PDB file of the backbone (N, CA, C, O) and the ligand in Angstrom, with CONECT records:
HET     ZN  A 101       1
ATOM      1  N   UNK A   1      55.000  71.319 101.266  1.00  0.00           N
ATOM      2  CA  UNK A   1      55.371  72.684 101.575  1.00  0.00           C
ATOM      3  C   UNK A   1      55.987  73.283 100.384  1.00  0.00           C
ATOM      4  O   UNK A   1      56.485  72.579  99.506  1.00  0.00           O
ATOM      5  N   UNK A   2      55.965  74.616 100.330  1.00  0.00           N
ATOM      6  CA  UNK A   2      56.554  75.367  99.178  1.00  0.00           C
ATOM      7  C   UNK A   2      57.951  75.749  99.555  1.00  0.00           C
ATOM      8  O   UNK A   2      58.210  76.020 100.728  1.00  0.00           O
ATOM      9  N   UNK A   3      58.877  75.784  98.606  1.00  0.00           N
ATOM     10  CA  UNK A   3      60.266  76.098  98.803  1.00  0.00           C
ATOM     11  C   UNK A   3      60.817  76.800  97.664  1.00  0.00           C
ATOM     12  O   UNK A   3      60.470  76.504  96.521  1.00  0.00           O
ATOM     13  N   UNK A   4      61.767  77.834  97.944  1.00  0.00           N
ATOM     14  CA  UNK A   4      62.420  78.549  96.895  1.00  0.00           C
ATOM     15  C   UNK A   4      63.705  77.715  96.519  1.00  0.00           C
ATOM     16  O   UNK A   4      64.568  77.484  97.366  1.00  0.00           O
ATOM     17  N   UNK A   5      63.797  77.288  95.258  1.00  0.00           N
ATOM     18  CA  UNK A   5      64.848  76.362  94.853  1.00  0.00           C
ATOM     19  C   UNK A   5      65.718  77.045  93.793  1.00  0.00           C
ATOM     20  O   UNK A   5      65.254  77.914  93.054  1.00  0.00           O
ATOM     21  N   UNK A   6      66.965  76.641  93.737  1.00  0.00           N
ATOM     22  CA  UNK A   6      67.853  77.092  92.685  1.00  0.00           C
ATOM     23  C   UNK A   6      68.476  75.786  92.023  1.00  0.00           C
ATOM     24  O   UNK A   6      68.822  74.824  92.709  1.00  0.00           O
ATOM     25  N   UNK A   7      68.583  75.822  90.749  1.00  0.00           N
ATOM     26  CA  UNK A   7      69.238  74.608  90.096  1.00  0.00           C
ATOM     27  C   UNK A   7      70.638  75.032  89.552  1.00  0.00           C
ATOM     28  O   UNK A   7      71.094  76.163  89.717  1.00  0.00           O
ATOM     29  N   UNK A   8      71.241  74.092  88.932  1.00  0.00           N
ATOM     30  CA  UNK A   8      72.601  74.323  88.524  1.00  0.00           C
ATOM     31  C   UNK A   8      72.771  75.453  87.464  1.00  0.00           C
ATOM     32  O   UNK A   8      73.880  75.955  87.281  1.00  0.00           O
ATOM     33  N   UNK A   9      71.691  75.846  86.779  1.00  0.00           N
ATOM     34  CA  UNK A   9      71.788  76.853  85.766  1.00  0.00           C
ATOM     35  C   UNK A   9      71.543  78.238  86.364  1.00  0.00           C
ATOM     36  O   UNK A   9      71.552  79.234  85.640  1.00  0.00           O
ATOM     37  N   UNK A  10      71.330  78.309  87.651  1.00  0.00           N
ATOM     38  CA  UNK A  10      71.101  79.607  88.290  1.00  0.00           C
ATOM     39  C   UNK A  10      69.596  80.046  88.218  1.00  0.00           C
ATOM     40  O   UNK A  10      69.266  81.173  88.589  1.00  0.00           O
ATOM     41  N   UNK A  11      68.755  79.202  87.770  1.00  0.00           N
ATOM     42  CA  UNK A  11      67.351  79.489  87.690  1.00  0.00           C
ATOM     43  C   UNK A  11      66.663  79.237  89.061  1.00  0.00           C
ATOM     44  O   UNK A  11      66.815  78.174  89.663  1.00  0.00           O
ATOM     45  N   UNK A  12      65.890  80.274  89.535  1.00  0.00           N
ATOM     46  CA  UNK A  12      65.199  80.229  90.817  1.00  0.00           C
ATOM     47  C   UNK A  12      63.704  80.000  90.551  1.00  0.00           C
ATOM     48  O   UNK A  12      63.085  80.594  89.668  1.00  0.00           O
ATOM     49  N   UNK A  13      63.164  79.076  91.396  1.00  0.00           N
ATOM     50  CA  UNK A  13      61.749  78.796  91.223  1.00  0.00           C
ATOM     51  C   UNK A  13      61.129  78.448  92.564  1.00  0.00           C
ATOM     52  O   UNK A  13      61.829  78.047  93.494  1.00  0.00           O
ATOM     53  N   UNK A  14      59.803  78.603  92.665  1.00  0.00           N
ATOM     54  CA  UNK A  14      59.095  78.216  93.908  1.00  0.00           C
ATOM     55  C   UNK A  14      58.449  76.852  93.531  1.00  0.00           C
ATOM     56  O   UNK A  14      57.695  76.739  92.564  1.00  0.00           O
ATOM     57  N   UNK A  15      58.775  75.866  94.318  1.00  0.00           N
ATOM     58  CA  UNK A  15      58.331  74.465  94.054  1.00  0.00           C
ATOM     59  C   UNK A  15      57.628  73.932  95.242  1.00  0.00           C
ATOM     60  O   UNK A  15      57.892  74.316  96.381  1.00  0.00           O
ATOM     61  N   UNK A  16      56.689  73.002  94.952  1.00  0.00           N
ATOM     62  CA  UNK A  16      56.046  72.172  96.044  1.00  0.00           C
ATOM     63  C   UNK A  16      57.027  71.045  96.319  1.00  0.00           C
ATOM     64  O   UNK A  16      57.432  70.324  95.408  1.00  0.00           O
ATOM     65  N   UNK A  17      57.406  70.901  97.588  1.00  0.00           N
ATOM     66  CA  UNK A  17      58.404  69.887  97.998  1.00  0.00           C
ATOM     67  C   UNK A  17      57.826  69.023  99.101  1.00  0.00           C
ATOM     68  O   UNK A  17      56.876  69.447  99.759  1.00  0.00           O
ATOM     69  N   UNK A  18      58.363  67.813  99.337  1.00  0.00           N
ATOM     70  CA  UNK A  18      57.774  66.931 100.313  1.00  0.00           C
ATOM     71  C   UNK A  18      57.860  67.613 101.726  1.00  0.00           C
ATOM     72  O   UNK A  18      58.820  68.332 102.004  1.00  0.00           O
ATOM     73  N   UNK A  19      56.856  67.378 102.598  1.00  0.00           N
ATOM     74  CA  UNK A  19      56.980  67.866 103.933  1.00  0.00           C
ATOM     75  C   UNK A  19      58.219  67.205 104.668  1.00  0.00           C
ATOM     76  O   UNK A  19      58.513  66.026 104.467  1.00  0.00           O
ATOM     77  N   UNK A  20      58.910  68.000 105.505  1.00  0.00           N
ATOM     78  CA  UNK A  20      60.128  67.459 106.151  1.00  0.00           C
ATOM     79  C   UNK A  20      59.735  66.286 107.125  1.00  0.00           C
ATOM     80  O   UNK A  20      58.604  66.155 107.592  1.00  0.00           O
ATOM     81  N   UNK A  21      60.790  65.454 107.375  1.00  0.00           N
ATOM     82  CA  UNK A  21      60.684  64.408 108.404  1.00  0.00           C
ATOM     83  C   UNK A  21      61.842  64.647 109.378  1.00  0.00           C
ATOM     84  O   UNK A  21      62.873  65.203 108.999  1.00  0.00           O
ATOM     85  N   UNK A  22      61.670  64.231 110.610  1.00  0.00           N
ATOM     86  CA  UNK A  22      62.751  64.377 111.590  1.00  0.00           C
ATOM     87  C   UNK A  22      64.041  63.673 111.003  1.00  0.00           C
ATOM     88  O   UNK A  22      64.003  62.525 110.561  1.00  0.00           O
ATOM     89  N   UNK A  23      65.161  64.430 111.031  1.00  0.00           N
ATOM     90  CA  UNK A  23      66.349  63.814 110.498  1.00  0.00           C
ATOM     91  C   UNK A  23      67.010  62.812 111.424  1.00  0.00           C
ATOM     92  O   UNK A  23      67.917  62.089 111.011  1.00  0.00           O
ATOM     93  N   UNK A  24      66.566  62.758 112.675  1.00  0.00           N
ATOM     94  CA  UNK A  24      67.071  61.826 113.655  1.00  0.00           C
ATOM     95  C   UNK A  24      66.538  62.140 114.999  1.00  0.00           C
ATOM     96  O   UNK A  24      65.722  63.053 115.122  1.00  0.00           O
ATOM     97  N   UNK A  25      66.955  61.423 116.050  1.00  0.00           N
ATOM     98  CA  UNK A  25      66.472  61.683 117.400  1.00  0.00           C
ATOM     99  C   UNK A  25      66.869  63.010 117.991  1.00  0.00           C
ATOM    100  O   UNK A  25      66.239  63.495 118.930  1.00  0.00           O
ATOM    101  N   UNK A  26      67.925  63.604 117.438  1.00  0.00           N
ATOM    102  CA  UNK A  26      68.342  64.912 117.999  1.00  0.00           C
ATOM    103  C   UNK A  26      67.977  66.026 117.035  1.00  0.00           C
ATOM    104  O   UNK A  26      68.590  67.092 117.095  1.00  0.00           O
ATOM    105  N   UNK A  27      67.036  65.838 116.172  1.00  0.00           N
ATOM    106  CA  UNK A  27      66.618  66.786 115.201  1.00  0.00           C
ATOM    107  C   UNK A  27      65.343  67.435 115.499  1.00  0.00           C
ATOM    108  O   UNK A  27      64.656  67.019 116.432  1.00  0.00           O
ATOM    109  N   UNK A  28      64.963  68.450 114.759  1.00  0.00           N
ATOM    110  CA  UNK A  28      63.685  69.138 114.926  1.00  0.00           C
ATOM    111  C   UNK A  28      63.138  69.563 113.608  1.00  0.00           C
ATOM    112  O   UNK A  28      63.872  69.711 112.632  1.00  0.00           O
ATOM    113  N   UNK A  29      61.844  69.760 113.574  1.00  0.00           N
ATOM    114  CA  UNK A  29      61.182  70.364 112.364  1.00  0.00           C
ATOM    115  C   UNK A  29      60.739  71.736 112.760  1.00  0.00           C
ATOM    116  O   UNK A  29      60.059  71.880 113.776  1.00  0.00           O
ATOM    117  N   UNK A  30      61.101  72.791 111.985  1.00  0.00           N
ATOM    118  CA  UNK A  30      60.739  74.153 112.242  1.00  0.00           C
ATOM    119  C   UNK A  30      59.965  74.661 111.052  1.00  0.00           C
ATOM    120  O   UNK A  30      60.363  74.538 109.894  1.00  0.00           O
ATOM    121  N   UNK A  31      58.788  75.263 111.420  1.00  0.00           N
ATOM    122  CA  UNK A  31      58.030  75.926 110.381  1.00  0.00           C
ATOM    123  C   UNK A  31      58.595  77.357 110.249  1.00  0.00           C
ATOM    124  O   UNK A  31      58.484  78.183 111.155  1.00  0.00           O
ATOM    125  N   UNK A  32      59.196  77.603 109.091  1.00  0.00           N
ATOM    126  CA  UNK A  32      59.858  78.875 108.799  1.00  0.00           C
ATOM    127  C   UNK A  32      58.841  79.976 108.609  1.00  0.00           C
ATOM    128  O   UNK A  32      57.907  79.854 107.817  1.00  0.00           O
ATOM    129  N   UNK A  33      59.043  81.100 109.380  1.00  0.00           N
ATOM    130  CA  UNK A  33      58.161  82.293 109.214  1.00  0.00           C
ATOM    131  C   UNK A  33      58.816  83.412 108.491  1.00  0.00           C
ATOM    132  O   UNK A  33      58.144  84.274 107.924  1.00  0.00           O
ATOM    133  N   UNK A  34      60.130  83.417 108.497  1.00  0.00           N
ATOM    134  CA  UNK A  34      60.929  84.399 107.725  1.00  0.00           C
ATOM    135  C   UNK A  34      62.307  83.850 107.497  1.00  0.00           C
ATOM    136  O   UNK A  34      62.831  83.081 108.303  1.00  0.00           O
ATOM    137  N   UNK A  35      62.881  84.243 106.412  1.00  0.00           N
ATOM    138  CA  UNK A  35      64.253  83.774 106.044  1.00  0.00           C
ATOM    139  C   UNK A  35      64.944  84.842 105.283  1.00  0.00           C
ATOM    140  O   UNK A  35      64.358  85.850 104.887  1.00  0.00           O
ATOM    141  N   UNK A  36      66.287  84.585 105.073  1.00  0.00           N
ATOM    142  CA  UNK A  36      67.102  85.544 104.358  1.00  0.00           C
ATOM    143  C   UNK A  36      67.994  84.722 103.373  1.00  0.00           C
ATOM    144  O   UNK A  36      68.175  83.516 103.543  1.00  0.00           O
ATOM    145  N   UNK A  37      68.513  85.378 102.396  1.00  0.00           N
ATOM    146  CA  UNK A  37      69.459  84.729 101.489  1.00  0.00           C
ATOM    147  C   UNK A  37      70.879  85.284 101.902  1.00  0.00           C
ATOM    148  O   UNK A  37      71.069  86.490 102.061  1.00  0.00           O
ATOM    149  N   UNK A  38      71.865  84.329 102.066  1.00  0.00           N
ATOM    150  CA  UNK A  38      73.167  84.768 102.462  1.00  0.00           C
ATOM    151  C   UNK A  38      74.192  84.450 101.323  1.00  0.00           C
ATOM    152  O   UNK A  38      73.824  83.989 100.242  1.00  0.00           O
ATOM    153  N   UNK A  39      75.427  84.705 101.605  1.00  0.00           N
ATOM    154  CA  UNK A  39      76.501  84.502 100.564  1.00  0.00           C
ATOM    155  C   UNK A  39      76.528  83.086 100.082  1.00  0.00           C
ATOM    156  O   UNK A  39      76.741  82.857  98.891  1.00  0.00           O
ATOM    157  N   UNK A  40      76.317  82.089 100.973  1.00  0.00           N
ATOM    158  CA  UNK A  40      76.315  80.714 100.504  1.00  0.00           C
ATOM    159  C   UNK A  40      75.255  80.518  99.494  1.00  0.00           C
ATOM    160  O   UNK A  40      75.496  79.821  98.508  1.00  0.00           O
ATOM    161  N   UNK A  41      74.127  81.061  99.652  1.00  0.00           N
ATOM    162  CA  UNK A  41      73.060  80.873  98.610  1.00  0.00           C
ATOM    163  C   UNK A  41      73.476  81.487  97.296  1.00  0.00           C
ATOM    164  O   UNK A  41      73.160  80.959  96.230  1.00  0.00           O
ATOM    165  N   UNK A  42      74.195  82.621  97.366  1.00  0.00           N
ATOM    166  CA  UNK A  42      74.646  83.271  96.127  1.00  0.00           C
ATOM    167  C   UNK A  42      75.623  82.368  95.358  1.00  0.00           C
ATOM    168  O   UNK A  42      75.637  82.310  94.129  1.00  0.00           O
ATOM    169  N   UNK A  43      76.467  81.642  96.192  1.00  0.00           N
ATOM    170  CA  UNK A  43      77.391  80.733  95.473  1.00  0.00           C
ATOM    171  C   UNK A  43      76.658  79.662  94.661  1.00  0.00           C
ATOM    172  O   UNK A  43      77.071  79.300  93.559  1.00  0.00           O
ATOM    173  N   UNK A  44      75.588  79.179  95.223  1.00  0.00           N
ATOM    174  CA  UNK A  44      74.713  78.199  94.442  1.00  0.00           C
ATOM    175  C   UNK A  44      74.098  78.919  93.225  1.00  0.00           C
ATOM    176  O   UNK A  44      74.110  78.421  92.100  1.00  0.00           O
ATOM    177  N   UNK A  45      73.573  80.088  93.508  1.00  0.00           N
ATOM    178  CA  UNK A  45      72.906  80.834  92.443  1.00  0.00           C
ATOM    179  C   UNK A  45      73.857  81.163  91.227  1.00  0.00           C
ATOM    180  O   UNK A  45      73.504  81.048  90.053  1.00  0.00           O
ATOM    181  N   UNK A  46      75.014  81.556  91.609  1.00  0.00           N
ATOM    182  CA  UNK A  46      75.963  81.979  90.544  1.00  0.00           C
ATOM    183  C   UNK A  46      76.806  80.808  90.006  1.00  0.00           C
ATOM    184  O   UNK A  46      77.644  81.019  89.129  1.00  0.00           O
ATOM    185  N   UNK A  47      76.613  79.639  90.488  1.00  0.00           N
ATOM    186  CA  UNK A  47      77.279  78.479  89.954  1.00  0.00           C
ATOM    187  C   UNK A  47      78.696  78.274  90.441  1.00  0.00           C
ATOM    188  O   UNK A  47      79.460  77.556  89.796  1.00  0.00           O
ATOM    189  N   UNK A  48      79.062  78.852  91.506  1.00  0.00           N
ATOM    190  CA  UNK A  48      80.379  78.692  92.116  1.00  0.00           C
ATOM    191  C   UNK A  48      80.441  77.337  92.800  1.00  0.00           C
ATOM    192  O   UNK A  48      81.514  76.735  92.840  1.00  0.00           O
ATOM    193  N   UNK A  49      79.349  76.836  93.335  1.00  0.00           N
ATOM    194  CA  UNK A  49      79.290  75.467  93.888  1.00  0.00           C
ATOM    195  C   UNK A  49      78.335  74.743  92.966  1.00  0.00           C
ATOM    196  O   UNK A  49      77.137  75.020  92.926  1.00  0.00           O
ATOM    197  N   UNK A  50      78.919  73.778  92.204  1.00  0.00           N
ATOM    198  CA  UNK A  50      78.056  73.023  91.302  1.00  0.00           C
ATOM    199  C   UNK A  50      77.035  72.200  92.022  1.00  0.00           C
ATOM    200  O   UNK A  50      77.370  71.544  93.008  1.00  0.00           O
ATOM    201  N   UNK A  51      75.792  72.203  91.573  1.00  0.00           N
ATOM    202  CA  UNK A  51      74.686  71.413  92.196  1.00  0.00           C
ATOM    203  C   UNK A  51      74.197  70.440  91.175  1.00  0.00           C
ATOM    204  O   UNK A  51      73.990  70.800  90.016  1.00  0.00           O
ATOM    205  N   UNK A  52      74.003  69.176  91.595  1.00  0.00           N
ATOM    206  CA  UNK A  52      73.540  68.133  90.691  1.00  0.00           C
ATOM    207  C   UNK A  52      71.941  67.967  90.815  1.00  0.00           C
ATOM    208  O   UNK A  52      71.291  67.299  90.010  1.00  0.00           O
ATOM    209  N   UNK A  53      71.417  68.603  91.838  1.00  0.00           N
ATOM    210  CA  UNK A  53      69.977  68.559  91.962  1.00  0.00           C
ATOM    211  C   UNK A  53      69.583  69.907  92.646  1.00  0.00           C
ATOM    212  O   UNK A  53      70.432  70.501  93.311  1.00  0.00           O
ATOM    213  N   UNK A  54      68.358  70.391  92.508  1.00  0.00           N
ATOM    214  CA  UNK A  54      68.020  71.714  93.081  1.00  0.00           C
ATOM    215  C   UNK A  54      68.301  71.819  94.547  1.00  0.00           C
ATOM    216  O   UNK A  54      68.221  70.842  95.293  1.00  0.00           O
ATOM    217  N   UNK A  55      68.625  72.993  94.940  1.00  0.00           N
ATOM    218  CA  UNK A  55      68.972  73.296  96.384  1.00  0.00           C
ATOM    219  C   UNK A  55      68.033  74.324  96.879  1.00  0.00           C
ATOM    220  O   UNK A  55      67.730  75.285  96.172  1.00  0.00           O
ATOM    221  N   UNK A  56      67.538  74.147  98.130  1.00  0.00           N
ATOM    222  CA  UNK A  56      66.638  75.151  98.713  1.00  0.00           C
ATOM    223  C   UNK A  56      67.415  76.394  99.181  1.00  0.00           C
ATOM    224  O   UNK A  56      68.449  76.238  99.832  1.00  0.00           O
ATOM    225  N   UNK A  57      66.965  77.606  98.880  1.00  0.00           N
ATOM    226  CA  UNK A  57      67.572  78.783  99.393  1.00  0.00           C
ATOM    227  C   UNK A  57      67.003  79.259 100.683  1.00  0.00           C
ATOM    228  O   UNK A  57      65.850  78.964 100.996  1.00  0.00           O
ATOM    229  N   UNK A  58      67.771  79.984 101.444  1.00  0.00           N
ATOM    230  CA  UNK A  58      67.184  80.555 102.675  1.00  0.00           C
ATOM    231  C   UNK A  58      67.422  79.697 103.873  1.00  0.00           C
ATOM    232  O   UNK A  58      66.481  79.391 104.605  1.00  0.00           O
ATOM    233  N   UNK A  59      68.693  79.280 104.111  1.00  0.00           N
ATOM    234  CA  UNK A  59      68.975  78.347 105.218  1.00  0.00           C
ATOM    235  C   UNK A  59      69.135  79.153 106.548  1.00  0.00           C
ATOM    236  O   UNK A  59      69.346  78.512 107.578  1.00  0.00           O
ATOM    237  N   UNK A  60      69.055  80.432 106.592  1.00  0.00           N
ATOM    238  CA  UNK A  60      69.079  81.163 107.846  1.00  0.00           C
ATOM    239  C   UNK A  60      67.701  81.790 108.086  1.00  0.00           C
ATOM    240  O   UNK A  60      67.287  82.707 107.376  1.00  0.00           O
ATOM    241  N   UNK A  61      67.014  81.283 109.087  1.00  0.00           N
ATOM    242  CA  UNK A  61      65.656  81.615 109.201  1.00  0.00           C
ATOM    243  C   UNK A  61      65.226  81.749 110.722  1.00  0.00           C
ATOM    244  O   UNK A  61      65.938  81.389 111.659  1.00  0.00           O
ATOM    245  N   UNK A  62      64.021  82.290 110.838  1.00  0.00           N
ATOM    246  CA  UNK A  62      63.363  82.219 112.149  1.00  0.00           C
ATOM    247  C   UNK A  62      62.018  81.455 111.897  1.00  0.00           C
ATOM    248  O   UNK A  62      61.439  81.488 110.811  1.00  0.00           O
ATOM    249  N   UNK A  63      61.581  80.779 112.964  1.00  0.00           N
ATOM    250  CA  UNK A  63      60.371  80.022 112.854  1.00  0.00           C
ATOM    251  C   UNK A  63      59.916  79.499 114.210  1.00  0.00           C
ATOM    252  O   UNK A  63      60.349  79.945 115.272  1.00  0.00           O
ATOM    253  N   UNK A  64      59.020  78.527 114.108  1.00  0.00           N
ATOM    254  CA  UNK A  64      58.413  77.906 115.311  1.00  0.00           C
ATOM    255  C   UNK A  64      58.642  76.412 115.203  1.00  0.00           C
ATOM    256  O   UNK A  64      58.359  75.791 114.178  1.00  0.00           O
ATOM    257  N   UNK A  65      59.170  75.841 116.302  1.00  0.00           N
ATOM    258  CA  UNK A  65      59.322  74.386 116.391  1.00  0.00           C
ATOM    259  C   UNK A  65      57.974  73.723 116.244  1.00  0.00           C
ATOM    260  O   UNK A  65      57.024  74.096 116.932  1.00  0.00           O
ATOM    261  N   UNK A  66      57.873  72.742 115.355  1.00  0.00           N
ATOM    262  CA  UNK A  66      56.726  71.981 115.183  1.00  0.00           C
ATOM    263  C   UNK A  66      56.847  70.574 115.867  1.00  0.00           C
ATOM    264  O   UNK A  66      55.898  70.055 116.454  1.00  0.00           O
ATOM    265  N   UNK A  67      58.013  70.027 115.756  1.00  0.00           N
ATOM    266  CA  UNK A  67      58.252  68.715 116.309  1.00  0.00           C
ATOM    267  C   UNK A  67      59.709  68.482 116.688  1.00  0.00           C
ATOM    268  O   UNK A  67      60.591  68.965 115.978  1.00  0.00           O
ATOM    269  N   UNK A  68      59.994  67.797 117.726  1.00  0.00           N
ATOM    270  CA  UNK A  68      61.385  67.509 118.109  1.00  0.00           C
ATOM    271  C   UNK A  68      61.594  65.981 118.274  1.00  0.00           C
ATOM    272  O   UNK A  68      60.648  65.261 118.590  1.00  0.00           O
ATOM    273  N   UNK A  69      62.819  65.500 118.061  1.00  0.00           N
ATOM    274  CA  UNK A  69      63.113  64.157 118.279  1.00  0.00           C
ATOM    275  C   UNK A  69      63.237  63.877 119.806  1.00  0.00           C
ATOM    276  O   UNK A  69      63.342  64.802 120.611  1.00  0.00           O
ATOM    277  N   UNK A  70      63.221  62.593 120.166  1.00  0.00           N
ATOM    278  CA  UNK A  70      63.221  62.252 121.597  1.00  0.00           C
ATOM    279  C   UNK A  70      64.439  62.633 122.381  1.00  0.00           C
ATOM    280  O   UNK A  70      64.387  62.671 123.610  1.00  0.00           O
ATOM    281  N   UNK A  71      65.596  62.934 121.682  1.00  0.00           N
ATOM    282  CA  UNK A  71      66.819  63.281 122.362  1.00  0.00           C
ATOM    283  C   UNK A  71      66.957  64.790 122.563  1.00  0.00           C
ATOM    284  O   UNK A  71      67.905  65.237 123.207  1.00  0.00           O
ATOM    285  N   UNK A  72      66.009  65.595 122.013  1.00  0.00           N
ATOM    286  CA  UNK A  72      66.041  67.035 122.135  1.00  0.00           C
ATOM    287  C   UNK A  72      65.479  67.465 123.485  1.00  0.00           C
ATOM    288  O   UNK A  72      64.340  67.140 123.820  1.00  0.00           O
ATOM    289  N   UNK A  73      66.297  68.209 124.276  1.00  0.00           N
ATOM    290  CA  UNK A  73      65.883  68.682 125.552  1.00  0.00           C
ATOM    291  C   UNK A  73      65.758  70.165 125.676  1.00  0.00           C
ATOM    292  O   UNK A  73      65.077  70.656 126.577  1.00  0.00           O
ATOM    293  N   UNK A  74      66.400  70.899 124.792  1.00  0.00           N
ATOM    294  CA  UNK A  74      66.454  72.383 124.930  1.00  0.00           C
ATOM    295  C   UNK A  74      65.235  73.106 124.261  1.00  0.00           C
ATOM    296  O   UNK A  74      64.953  74.268 124.554  1.00  0.00           O
ATOM    297  N   UNK A  75      64.550  72.396 123.380  1.00  0.00           N
ATOM    298  CA  UNK A  75      63.441  73.015 122.663  1.00  0.00           C
ATOM    299  C   UNK A  75      62.255  72.097 122.655  1.00  0.00           C
ATOM    300  O   UNK A  75      62.382  70.879 122.786  1.00  0.00           O
ATOM    301  N   UNK A  76      61.117  72.690 122.501  1.00  0.00           N
ATOM    302  CA  UNK A  76      59.896  71.905 122.329  1.00  0.00           C
ATOM    303  C   UNK A  76      58.943  72.568 121.382  1.00  0.00           C
ATOM    304  O   UNK A  76      59.127  73.730 121.020  1.00  0.00           O
ATOM    305  N   UNK A  77      57.935  71.852 120.980  1.00  0.00           N
ATOM    306  CA  UNK A  77      56.977  72.377 119.979  1.00  0.00           C
ATOM    307  C   UNK A  77      56.404  73.726 120.522  1.00  0.00           C
ATOM    308  O   UNK A  77      56.003  73.838 121.681  1.00  0.00           O
ATOM    309  N   UNK A  78      56.394  74.703 119.643  1.00  0.00           N
ATOM    310  CA  UNK A  78      55.815  75.994 119.974  1.00  0.00           C
ATOM    311  C   UNK A  78      56.862  77.034 120.255  1.00  0.00           C
ATOM    312  O   UNK A  78      56.589  78.234 120.230  1.00  0.00           O
ATOM    313  N   UNK A  79      58.096  76.559 120.530  1.00  0.00           N
ATOM    314  CA  UNK A  79      59.197  77.576 120.768  1.00  0.00           C
ATOM    315  C   UNK A  79      59.535  78.307 119.483  1.00  0.00           C
ATOM    316  O   UNK A  79      59.578  77.706 118.410  1.00  0.00           O
ATOM    317  N   UNK A  80      59.783  79.651 119.599  1.00  0.00           N
ATOM    318  CA  UNK A  80      60.328  80.438 118.505  1.00  0.00           C
ATOM    319  C   UNK A  80      61.860  80.284 118.481  1.00  0.00           C
ATOM    320  O   UNK A  80      62.528  80.374 119.512  1.00  0.00           O
ATOM    321  N   UNK A  81      62.380  80.054 117.299  1.00  0.00           N
ATOM    322  CA  UNK A  81      63.784  79.767 117.217  1.00  0.00           C
ATOM    323  C   UNK A  81      64.443  80.542 116.080  1.00  0.00           C
ATOM    324  O   UNK A  81      63.769  81.051 115.185  1.00  0.00           O
ATOM    325  N   UNK A  82      65.769  80.622 116.130  1.00  0.00           N
ATOM    326  CA  UNK A  82      66.611  81.208 115.081  1.00  0.00           C
ATOM    327  C   UNK A  82      67.403  80.000 114.537  1.00  0.00           C
ATOM    328  O   UNK A  82      68.005  79.250 115.305  1.00  0.00           O
ATOM    329  N   UNK A  83      67.392  79.824 113.202  1.00  0.00           N
ATOM    330  CA  UNK A  83      68.184  78.754 112.554  1.00  0.00           C
ATOM    331  C   UNK A  83      69.311  79.413 111.775  1.00  0.00           C
ATOM    332  O   UNK A  83      69.054  80.261 110.921  1.00  0.00           O
ATOM    333  N   UNK A  84      70.525  79.046 112.047  1.00  0.00           N
ATOM    334  CA  UNK A  84      71.631  79.592 111.279  1.00  0.00           C
ATOM    335  C   UNK A  84      72.297  78.545 110.480  1.00  0.00           C
ATOM    336  O   UNK A  84      73.258  78.831 109.766  1.00  0.00           O
TER     337      UNK A  84
HETATM  338 ZN    ZN A 101      74.334  81.222 105.342  1.00  0.00          ZN2+
END
């Protein structure tokens, strides 16, 4: 997948990153269809939060659930969701 990344120098780039994997039985994978940049992202961009490796920007998003872990009961593949 492609991702907008920022590194410790404040440089922003679009990079090819590994496809996500379920983080655990109560997690989900969401295909992001739109996202926004918030104040937390700006802290990374402006160096207020030091980063030792590149960080993906745009953690507030809307998208479609692709896969859920076995403990997830509220959502299923195909649901449109908001991620904050
Ligand atoms: Zn945020």
